[in-house]
MARMAR-673486 format. One record per residue: x, y, z of N, C-alpha, C in turn; residue in three letters. Coordinates in steps of 0.001 Angstrom, whole numbers, plus 524288, in hexadecimal, padded with zeros to 5 digits. Atoms other than C-alpha are relative to their C-alpha. Example, Ala and Ser with C-alpha at 12.3 -4.5 7.8 and 13.67 -1.06 7.14 Angstrom:
BEGIN
8037A7FB5A800008300C7EE6C81E7880384804B080000ALA7FCCC7FB5A7FFC4835667FBDC81BE47FCFE80442802DASER
//
This chain:
BEGIN
7FE127FEB67FAD1AFC48E92EFB4FB17FD327FCC280423UNK802F78031E7FC38AF15BE8BF3B56FB801DB7FA5880003UNK7FE308056C80058AF61FE7EC6B51FD805427FF5D802B2UNK7FADC8003D7FD8BB03EFE81ACB56747FF8B80033805EDUNK800C37FF947FA58AFF84E85CAB64017FD9C7FAFB80221UNK80273804DF7FE49AF6C4E79E0B6519803D27FB7A7FFFFUNK7FC248043680047B01B7E70D4B60C7803F28006D8046AUNK7FC4C7FF417FBBBB0AF9E76B7B6ABB7FD9B7FE7980539UNK802A0801777FB29B00E2E74C3B75707FF187FA1F80059UNK80136805937FFFCAFDB4E66CAB7164804D47FC897FFFCUNK7FB508033D8007FB0B9FE6210B6F1B8018B7FD4A80519UNK7FE98802C97FB2EB0EACE5F42B7D847FC0F7FBBF80173UNK803F9803F27FECCB01C9E57F1B7F06800B67FB217FCA6UNK7FF388046D8038EB042DE4F79B7319805047FD208016BUNK7FB04802787FE9BB1242E4D00B770A7FF797FCE18050CUNK800DE802EB7FB2BB0DDCE48F3B84AA7FCF87FAF97FEF6UNK80331804988013EB0430E3F6EB7E93803197FBDA7FD08UNK7FD49803D980347B0D15E38FDB7475805B67FF4280174UNK7FA94800967FE59B1A78E3B2EB7A95803D7802627FC27UNK7FBD97FDF380353B2766E3EFDB74A2800B37FC887FB34UNK7FED5802F9804BEB2C2EE3A88B6756803857FB6C80173UNK7FCE4804B17FF0DB3139E2CA4B6808800B97FD367FAD1UNK7FF048022E80534B3782E2862B5B31800547FA1180010UNK7FF9E805B37FFC1B3949E1A75B60077FAA27FD6880017UNK8053C802417FF7DB2AAAE1885B61FA7FC3D802247FBE6UNK803677FE0480428B256BE1DA3B55007FBDC7FBDE7FEDEUNK8042B803DC800A6B181EE1732B534B7FFB37FDE67FA6CUNK800B8802638051BB14DDE0E12B48217FB828027F7FD0FUNK804037FDBB80361B0BC8E1141B3CDC7FA817FF3C80238UNK80538801197FDE9AFFE4E0AC2B43197FEA38036F804A5UNK800EC7FCB47FB64B0160E123EB4FC57FF45805BB7FE6FUNK8008D7FA9C801E6B034BE1F30B48A87FAAC800AF7FD6DUNK805127FFBB80298AF752E1C68B40427FB918000B803F4UNK803FB800107FBE4AEF47E191FB4C5B7FF7B8055C8028EUNK800367FAE67FD6EAF2E8E25ECB52E47FE0C804477FC58UNK801CB7FC04803B4AF0D4E2E1FB46A17FA187FF997FF3FUNK805AC800B680096AE343E283FB44A67FD1380188804FAUNK8026B7FE707FB07AE033E2A14B53197FFFD805EB8009BUNK7FFC27FA4F7FFC5AE4BFE3834B528B7FBF78026B7FC55UNK803D87FE01803C4ADC41E3A55B46787FA7C7FF7E8022EUNK80539800C67FDC2AD05CE34B0B4D5E7FEF4803DA8046BUNK800D07FC3B7FBC3AD260E3D2DB59687FF928058C7FDD9UNK8006C7FAD980271AD44EE48FFB509C7FA8D800DE7FDD0UNK805447FF8980233AC783E4676B498C7FBF8800CA8044DUNK803C17FF8F7FBB2AC009E448CB56468007C80542802BEUNK7FF307FB007FD57AC622E507EB5CB37FE0D804877FCA4UNK801D37FBDE80384AC36BE58FEB50CB7FA08800337FFEDUNK805B58003380038AB547E5480B50117FD9880244804F6UNK802757FE4B7FB1EAB230E569EB5E6E801588059D8016DUNK7FEDA7FA7B7FEE5AB95FE6392B5FB17FCF68038C7FC46UNK803327FCD88038FAB244E6886B53957FA5B80033801DEUNK805497FFF17FDBBAA55AE6476B59B87FFCC803A9804B3UNK7FFB07FC857FB7DAA999E6B83B66117FFE3805BA7FE53UNK7FFF77FAA3801F2AAC08E77D8B5E147FAA5801CB7FE1FUNK805477FE8A80199A9DD6E777FB59C77FC44800968049DUNK803427FEB07FB7CA98C1E7912B67B47FF37805E87FFEAUNK8015B7FA6F800AAA9239E866EB690E8044F803DA8018BUNK7FC337FC187FE4BA9CBBE8D8AB70DC804E67FFE67FC95UNK7FB428005D80333AA884E8874B69447FEFE801907FA56UNK801317FE6C80560AA1B8E8A51B5C447FFD7805F67FF91UNK800B07FA5080022A9E38E9864B5F6080534802DF800BCUNK7FB2E7FD257FEBBAABA5E9C1AB64C0804DA7FE277FD19UNK7FB408021F80261AB523E9368B5D4B7FF147FE337FA5FUNK8008E802C5804F7AAFEAE8B65B51E77FD258031B7FBCDUNK803177FCFE803C3AA6FDE9564B4B7380371802757FBD0UNK7FC727FD72803B4AB290E9C2BB45018012C7FC727FB54UNK7FEDF803C280424AB5A2E8FF0B3D477FB587FF6A7FC49UNK804A08009E8034BAA7B0E8E39B386B7FEB8805007FD01UNK8010B7FAFD80293AA664E9C9FB3531803758009C7FB2CUNK7FC797FF4E80479AB26EE9CC4B2C647FF447FBA57FBFFUNK800BD80451803A9AAFEAE8F4FB26757FAFB800C07FCD6UNK804E27FF01802D0AA21AE939CB22C2800A88040D7FBB8UNK7FF107FBEE803E7AA709E9F96B1B81803507FDFE7FB7FUNK7FC54801D1803F7AB1CEE9899B144E8013D7FA408010BUNK7FF378058C7FEC5AB0B8E89C5B147A804B57FDA77FD28UNK7FB488025F8022EABEADE85DDB119C803897FE3E80472UNK7FC83802277FC0FAC9EAE7F70B18A3802838041080378UNK7FD877FBDF7FCEDAD01EE8C28B1D057FC2F80234803FDUNK803E97FDEA7FC67AC381E9138B23127FEFF7FC3C80484UNK800F9803C07FBCBAC22CE84A9B2ACF804198005C80446UNK7FBF17FF627FC13ACEC2E880CB31FF7FF71804F68033BUNK800F97FB4A7FCEBAC957E94EEB37127FD5D7FE5B8050FUNK80219801F07FB17AC799E915DB45418027B802C48049EUNK7FE2C7FDFA7FB01AC940E95D3B5338804A07FCB5801DFUNK7FB75802CF7FDF6AD5D0E91F7B5A437FE4D7FB2B8031BUNK801F0804747FCEFACE1DE8943B63A07FE097FBAE7FC6AUNK801E4803E2803C0AC7C8E8286B58038048F7FD3A7FD5FUNK7FB5D802738023DAD510E8023B51ED8023A7FBF3803BAUNK7FDD0803A07FC30AD9FCE79E3B5E627FC907FB32800ADUNK80395804697FF49ACDC8E716FB5FB47FF837FC8D7FB33UNK8010A8030C804B8ACC5BE6D2EB5185804D47FE7A7FCDFUNK7FB61801118032FAD9F3E6D7CB4BA4804967FDE580323UNK7FB7C8018E7FCE2AE38AE6B7CB56BA7FEC87FB6F803A8UNK8015A804067FC2CADCECE6364B61587FF367FA9E7FD8FUNK800C58053A80239AD87AE584CB5858805157FD417FE61UNK7FB1880263801CFAE645E561BB531F8032A7FDD18048FUNK7FCD5801DD7FB9EAEC7DE54A3B608D7FCFF7FC73803BAUNK80316803427FC77AE149E4D48B670C801D57FA597FFFBUNK7FE3A8056A80052AE5B6E4003B6214805257FF0F802C5UNK7FB09800D27FD42AF3E6E4142B66567FFA3800CA805E8UNK8007F7FF2A7FA5FAEF80E4642B739F7FCEB7FBB1802B2UNK80361803E17FD83AE541E3BBEB7618801E07FA647FF79UNK7FE6980569800EFAEBA4E2F88B708E805827FF1080201UNK7FACF800F47FDCDAF6E7E2AB6B78EE803167FC137FCCBUNK7FCA1803E280270B0270E230EB73F4801CB801477FA85UNK7FE4D7FE8080539B04A1E2A65B6757805C28016B7FFF2UNK7FA8D7FE7B800C0B11E0E2DEFB61F78000D805787FDB2UNK7FFA17FAA9801FEB1651E3BA6B5EC67FFE98001B7FA0BUNK800298005F805A7B181BE374CB50AA7FA5B800077FE02UNK805778002B801B7B0984E3444B4F957FD5980544800CBUNK802447FAD17FF16B0611E4176B5568801BE803C07FBBCUNK7FE0C7FCA280433B0EC9E489AB4BA87FD6B7FEAB7FACEUNK8027B801C0804D8B0959E4087B40817FA4A801AD7FFDDUNK805847FE817FFBFAFB64E4311B450D7FF45805DE7FF23UNK800827FA598009CAFD4FE51BFB460F800FF801897FA57UNK7FF057FEF180587B031AE51E4B38687FB677FE7D7FC94UNK80479801C880317AF7E6E49F2B32AA7FB4680375800F4UNK804C77FD167FEC7AED4BE5172B39BC80035805A07FE1BUNK7FFBA7FAA0801F5AF265E5EC4B35AE7FFC8800267FA13UNK8004C80012805B7AF351E5A9BB27737FA877FED77FE07UNK8050B801CB8020BAE5C4E54AAB265F7FB5A801D780331UNK804767FE077FCF8ADD42E5C7FB2FBA7FBDB801DC7FC3FUNK80251801097FAFEAD1CAE5CF1B32127FEE57FA4A80121UNK80197805577FEF3ACFD8E4E4CB308E804437FC237FE77UNK7FBCD8038E80163ADC1EE45F3B311F7FE2B7FA577FF5AUNK801C78056980050AD447E396AB32957FE187FEA67FA8AUNK801BE8010480558ACEF3E3AF1B24CB804927FEB37FC6BUNK7FB67800FD8033AADCAFE3A9AB1F30802647FAC580163UNK7FDBB804EE7FE2EAE151E2F20B27617FC3B7FBB67FECDUNK
//
């Protein structure tokens, strides 16, 4: 539900950045690859710095502690997803849309492709590419 709400809120911002779908101007392979790699790099940087931010005393105590508490009891992939809504938005949603929002000149096709890749290979899409 949080992902759906976040996507609905971010869609107008992404559309304003990349524009409407233009089938006549579909980018070539090199341009798509450049944007996908750039999106992956911004995702990695955003994830790293927002995770560091979550370890500041106030955010750790009120938001991030829940994740460490459950991961310590049961260190598995499912326990790592036990998180506060704010943590989800900062670590799972924000990094994926940061690249499309910050890098101008992209095509909607590259944004769709990036969202598909990043949701299949999270948490580290750059390791797969």
